[in-house]
C-alpha positions as CSV (number, residue, x, y, z in Angstrom):
1,X,2.2,-36.1,-0.3
2,X,2.2,-38.6,2.3
3,X,-0.6,-40.8,3.4
4,X,-1.5,-39.3,6.0
5,X,-1.5,-35.7,5.3
6,X,-4.4,-33.6,4.9
7,X,-4.0,-31.7,1.7
8,X,-4.5,-28.7,0.8
9,X,-8.4,-29.3,-0.1
10,X,-9.2,-30.0,4.0
11,X,-7.9,-26.8,5.3
12,X,-10.5,-25.2,7.1
13,X,-12.2,-21.6,6.0
14,X,-10.2,-19.2,7.7
15,X,-12.9,-18.1,10.0
16,X,-13.0,-21.6,11.3
17,X,-9.3,-20.6,12.1
18,X,-9.3,-17.6,13.7
19,X,-12.3,-19.0,16.5
20,X,-10.6,-22.6,16.7
21,X,-7.4,-21.5,17.8
22,X,-8.6,-18.5,19.2
23,X,-6.5,-15.8,17.1
24,X,-8.8,-12.3,17.1
25,X,-6.8,-9.5,15.8
26,X,-4.5,-7.4,18.9
27,X,-4.3,-4.0,18.1
28,X,-0.3,-4.3,19.8
29,X,0.7,-6.6,16.9
30,X,-0.7,-4.0,14.5
31,X,-3.6,-7.1,13.1
32,X,-5.8,-7.1,10.3
33,X,-6.6,-9.8,8.9
34,X,-7.4,-11.0,5.1
35,X,-9.5,-13.8,5.0
36,X,-10.9,-12.6,0.8
37,X,-8.5,-15.5,-1.4
38,X,-10.0,-13.2,-4.0
39,X,-7.6,-10.1,-2.4
40,X,-4.7,-13.0,-1.0
41,X,-4.7,-14.3,-4.6
42,X,-4.7,-11.8,-6.5
43,X,-1.5,-10.5,-3.9
44,X,0.3,-13.4,-5.5
45,X,-1.0,-12.9,-9.1
46,X,0.4,-9.3,-8.8
47,X,3.9,-10.1,-7.2
48,X,5.3,-11.4,-10.2
49,X,6.2,-14.7,-11.0
50,X,7.4,-16.9,-8.5
51,X,8.4,-20.1,-9.7
52,X,11.5,-21.6,-7.9
53,X,11.4,-18.7,-5.4
54,X,11.5,-18.7,-1.5
55,X,8.8,-16.4,-0.7
56,X,9.2,-14.8,2.7
57,X,6.0,-13.8,4.5
58,X,5.3,-11.9,7.3
59,X,2.7,-11.4,9.8
60,X,0.5,-14.6,8.4
61,X,-1.8,-14.3,11.3
62,X,-4.9,-17.1,10.3
63,X,-3.2,-18.3,6.9
64,X,-5.3,-16.4,4.1
65,X,-2.1,-14.9,2.3
66,X,0.1,-18.0,3.1
67,X,-2.7,-20.0,1.4
68,X,-2.3,-18.2,-2.1
69,X,0.8,-17.7,-2.1
70,X,0.8,-22.2,-1.6
71,X,-1.1,-22.1,-4.2
72,X,1.7,-20.4,-6.5
73,X,4.6,-22.0,-8.0
74,X,6.8,-21.0,-4.9
75,X,9.6,-23.3,-4.0
76,X,9.0,-22.9,-0.8
77,X,7.6,-20.5,1.7
78,X,9.0,-18.9,4.9
79,X,6.3,-17.0,7.5
80,X,7.8,-15.0,10.1
81,X,5.6,-14.4,12.8
82,X,5.5,-13.7,16.8
83,X,2.2,-14.6,17.8
84,X,2.7,-17.5,19.3
85,X,-2.1,-18.2,18.8
86,X,-1.3,-18.1,14.8
87,X,1.6,-20.0,15.0
88,X,0.0,-23.1,16.5
89,X,-2.8,-22.6,14.3
90,X,-0.3,-22.1,10.6
91,X,0.4,-26.3,11.8
92,X,-1.8,-27.5,9.7
93,X,-0.4,-25.3,6.5
94,X,2.9,-26.8,7.1
95,X,1.2,-30.7,7.1
96,X,-1.1,-29.5,4.4
97,X,1.4,-28.6,2.1
98,X,4.4,-31.0,3.6
99,X,8.1,-29.3,2.8
100,X,7.5,-26.0,1.1
101,X,6.6,-24.5,4.6
102,X,8.3,-23.2,7.4
103,X,7.4,-21.1,10.6
104,X,9.8,-18.4,12.8
105,X,8.6,-17.9,15.3
106,X,10.5,-14.8,15.8
107,X,10.5,-10.4,15.4
108,X,10.8,-9.5,11.7
109,X,12.5,-6.8,13.4
110,X,15.4,-9.2,14.3
111,X,15.9,-10.9,11.3
112,X,18.1,-10.5,8.2
113,X,16.4,-11.3,4.6
114,X,20.0,-12.4,4.2
115,X,20.1,-15.0,6.1
116,X,16.6,-17.1,5.0
117,X,16.3,-19.6,3.1
118,X,18.4,-21.6,0.7
119,X,21.8,-19.2,-0.3
120,X,21.6,-19.4,-4.2
121,X,17.6,-19.3,-4.6
122,X,16.0,-16.0,-5.5
123,X,13.6,-14.6,-2.5
124,X,11.0,-12.5,-2.9
125,X,9.1,-10.4,-0.2
126,X,5.5,-10.6,0.3
127,X,3.0,-10.0,3.2
128,X,0.4,-7.7,4.6
129,X,2.9,-5.9,6.8
130,X,1.5,-4.5,10.7
131,X,1.3,-1.5,10.1
132,X,3.4,-0.7,13.6
133,X,6.2,-2.2,12.2
134,X,6.4,-1.3,8.8
135,X,7.8,1.9,8.4
136,X,10.6,0.8,10.7
137,X,10.6,-2.5,8.4
138,X,11.7,-1.7,5.6
139,X,14.2,0.4,5.9
140,X,16.0,-1.9,8.1
141,X,14.7,-4.2,4.5
142,X,16.5,-1.6,2.2
143,X,19.7,-2.0,4.5
144,X,20.1,-5.4,2.6
145,X,18.1,-5.2,-0.4
146,X,20.0,-6.6,-2.6
147,X,19.1,-9.7,-0.8
148,X,16.0,-9.6,-2.4
149,X,14.1,-9.7,-6.4
150,X,11.0,-7.5,-5.1
151,X,8.7,-6.5,-2.1
152,X,5.4,-7.2,-2.2
153,X,3.9,-4.9,0.1
154,X,0.8,-3.7,1.7
155,X,0.9,-0.6,4.0
156,X,-2.1,2.3,5.3
157,X,-2.5,4.3,2.0
158,X,-1.3,7.2,4.0
159,X,2.7,5.7,4.0
160,X,2.2,3.7,0.3
161,X,2.1,7.8,-0.9
162,X,4.8,9.0,0.9
163,X,6.9,5.7,-1.2
164,X,5.5,7.2,-4.7
165,X,5.9,11.1,-4.4
166,X,7.8,13.4,-6.2
167,X,10.1,16.1,-5.4
168,X,7.4,19.0,-4.8
169,X,4.3,17.2,-2.8
170,X,3.1,16.9,0.2
171,X,3.7,13.8,1.3
172,X,7.3,14.0,-0.1
173,X,10.2,12.8,2.3
174,X,12.8,11.2,3.5
175,X,10.8,7.7,3.6
176,X,10.9,8.6,-0.5
177,X,13.6,9.7,-0.6
178,X,15.5,7.1,0.7
179,X,13.7,3.9,-1.1
180,X,13.2,5.7,-4.3
181,X,17.2,5.9,-4.3
182,X,16.8,2.3,-3.9
183,X,14.2,0.7,-5.6
184,X,11.3,0.9,-8.5
185,X,8.2,1.5,-6.9
186,X,4.7,1.0,-8.5
187,X,1.8,1.1,-7.5
188,X,-0.6,-2.3,-8.0
189,X,-3.9,-1.3,-5.9
190,X,-5.9,-0.2,-3.0
191,X,-7.7,-1.7,0.0
192,X,-10.8,-1.0,1.7
193,X,-10.9,-1.0,5.0
194,X,-14.5,-3.3,4.8
195,X,-11.2,-6.4,2.9
196,X,-9.5,-6.4,6.5
197,X,-10.9,-8.3,10.2
198,X,-11.5,-6.5,11.7
199,X,-11.3,-2.9,9.6
200,X,-8.6,-0.5,10.1
201,X,-9.8,3.1,10.6
202,X,-8.0,4.1,7.0
203,X,-7.7,2.0,3.4
204,X,-5.0,0.4,2.6
205,X,-2.6,0.0,-0.6
206,X,0.1,-3.0,-2.0
207,X,3.0,-1.9,-3.8
208,X,5.1,-3.4,-5.9
209,X,9.6,-2.4,-4.9
210,X,11.2,-3.6,-7.3
211,X,15.7,-3.4,-6.8
212,X,17.8,-1.0,-8.5
213,X,20.8,-3.0,-10.0
214,X,22.8,0.5,-8.9
215,X,21.0,3.0,-6.8
216,X,19.9,6.4,-8.1
217,X,23.6,8.0,-7.2
218,X,26.2,7.4,-4.8
219,X,25.6,8.0,-1.4
220,X,26.2,6.6,1.7
221,X,22.9,4.6,3.7
222,X,24.1,5.8,6.9
223,X,23.9,9.4,5.9
224,X,21.8,10.2,3.6
225,X,19.0,8.6,6.3
226,X,20.9,11.4,8.2
227,X,21.1,14.1,5.6
228,X,17.3,13.7,5.3
229,X,16.3,13.8,8.5
230,X,17.8,17.1,9.0
231,X,16.2,18.3,5.7
232,X,12.5,17.4,6.7
233,X,13.1,17.4,10.1
234,X,12.7,20.8,9.4
235,X,10.6,21.0,6.3
236,X,9.2,24.6,6.0
237,X,12.9,26.4,7.1
238,X,15.2,27.2,3.8
239,X,18.0,23.9,3.6
240,X,20.9,26.0,4.7
241,X,19.3,26.7,8.2
242,X,17.4,23.0,7.8
243,X,20.5,21.9,7.8
244,X,22.2,23.8,10.6
245,X,21.3,20.3,13.3
246,X,23.6,18.6,11.3
247,X,26.6,21.4,10.5
248,X,27.7,24.1,11.6
249,X,28.7,24.3,7.8
250,X,25.5,24.4,6.0
251,X,26.3,26.3,3.5
252,X,29.3,25.0,2.8
253,X,27.4,22.0,2.4
254,X,24.9,22.6,-0.1
255,X,28.0,25.1,-2.3
256,X,30.1,21.4,-2.2
257,X,27.2,20.0,-3.3
258,X,25.8,22.9,-5.8
259,X,22.7,23.5,-3.8
260,X,20.5,26.6,-3.5
261,X,20.7,27.4,0.2
262,X,17.2,29.1,0.0
263,X,15.4,26.2,-1.7
264,X,13.7,23.3,0.7
265,X,13.4,19.6,1.1
266,X,10.7,19.2,-0.7
267,X,11.9,20.0,-4.2
268,X,15.3,17.9,-4.2
269,X,16.0,15.4,-6.1
270,X,17.3,11.7,-5.3
271,X,20.3,12.4,-6.8
272,X,21.0,16.4,-4.7
273,X,20.4,14.3,-1.7
274,X,22.8,12.1,-2.7
275,X,25.4,15.1,-3.4
276,X,25.1,16.1,-0.6
277,X,25.5,13.2,1.5
278,X,28.6,12.8,0.1
279,X,29.2,16.5,1.1
280,X,29.1,15.9,4.5
281,X,31.3,12.4,4.4
282,X,33.8,14.3,2.1
283,X,33.6,17.4,4.8
284,X,33.7,14.7,8.3
285,X,36.5,13.2,6.3
286,X,38.9,15.9,6.2
287,X,37.7,17.2,10.0
288,X,39.2,13.8,11.4
289,X,41.8,14.0,9.4
290,X,42.7,17.3,11.1
291,X,42.7,16.3,14.2
């Protein structure tokens, strides 16, 4: 470490960082900061062995979770932060951990995970996600899921419950199907509102998502999105009615997929949705070939 580097032991408390740089949490950015280093270190531990990996963090704010990640054996931490105030505050971490910490001032929605870090070095995403973009971020990452080894993410508990929900559950839906199709999802622990500054109105949950070597069943991502959007868009209706927004011949699609047309979306297994997506693609390909 260079002689003029302050080193990690000289870092000020997080509340002092917030006051010095005026990083009051902004609702428009979905900010709720974790300042308890015991909690942030637990998140880092539960993320698995980070030795030699590139760790990508989204919305680090004053850097509470970032500090815990920098204490790990990770090769480097790349933080994506759109709040200019926080970017300035995080500069002290770059000085304390020279060569191991990079901040990119950009909207995370505009960055492909596969573009970050060294091409041959494994990537892991660990983040207390801004609540207002958490679901959109996850769906965008799932399209590029093979570029990471795992994702340890914090969501509102109601969103986390949907990610792990099984068929037949009241909260089983589009997000459940697409996430479980591509990943194994494991709940880690919950955090009460009091763990954050400012406290949100809801409980939060930390999950770990591990990409499957192969999806549960063959399907095109875009088609599966359309199928699940149609099926769960009218979840109280039987599939033969709910899928009319997707196709003029829903009964033919359901027959081809081997699915009872009188069942409702929440009863289908992930593999059945994939079969339905393949039936949609086959039907549309046949139509295009006839034209």
